[in-house]
C-alpha angles and dihedrals in degrees: 000000000000124000108318112282095010117145108254096214091046092050091051093048091049092051092049093052091047095052095038089058092044096048098089093054100027096107091052095053118121087230087073088068099038101037120358100052094047088050092051090051091049091051091050089052091050092049091048090052091048092049090051091051092048095048091048090053090049090052091052093047097040116131090201107061092165096055117124119242091257092051091051090047092052090058092055111090124209112276115239113228124192114203107200112202090015097173110190094347096255090139092048089055091051092050093050089048091062091071091232116148096257143144111206120200114190124199130185134171091223114081090199091056089050091052092053091044094051091049091050093050093048092051089060094045087240099127091107091062100034138035136176136206139174114253149138120262090216091060110033109191092221133107123256112276094007103130133056099208138013123205122191121174131176097343103081093089089064094058112103094203104038097167091053091049093055090049090051092050090051090052094060096043118103118231106284091020121135136226116210112192124183126181140143115301106226099171098097131056096262094045093047092053095044098045106023096041111022103028094037091052092051101040101030124197094049134128123197102203119227123244090258094048093052091049091052091051091054094046092047091052091054096249117152138198088042113192129181135188138164128222138172125049111220092032102028115199130198116217115198124180131183137171130230 
């Protein structure tokens, strides 16, 4: 949902032009230090917590209580992570760098961002564990129940139909999968000024959803175990997670 009454196609076109022009210098932006990098770390923490929960559940439900650690590890397949609004794939690189058994699929609406991301992944020889493509968050070109986890950071405010996007994310999550959504927290004075005044004036056609709005999107999509937390002071961020 963009600003009330905004034309959806126009908002998307505006966002694409903005990020296409930003792509060459995106990784050198000061926002990487103040906002993007802290969000990537927060998402890694959320993924680590989800993996721990999942592995604990697998241990409890294991039919092979005498297996060795290596035998149990061999049965665990790589988790498939979809990074919606992946930008230049900085987060994908961090995830691969953990050594976790993962396959990261990055998607961004900006073709220029995808070009930079693909080049970055190739330079690290990581293309076997990560890939990127241009796409629309409202129409994910993925099968129902085909990913284990979805991460979306700092792009949600650009989506004209936010409720529809959360429903679409829920569609492609496997049972027990998790959606991790991070975006600017605008429900306190600092967040309101940063995101509703400064960022909105620069980026145009954006809508930072309130705490209550995000919760309603998750509930409407059928996500459960919804958890929320805020972090950062000067650039406050709302983290919302929910399970399929």
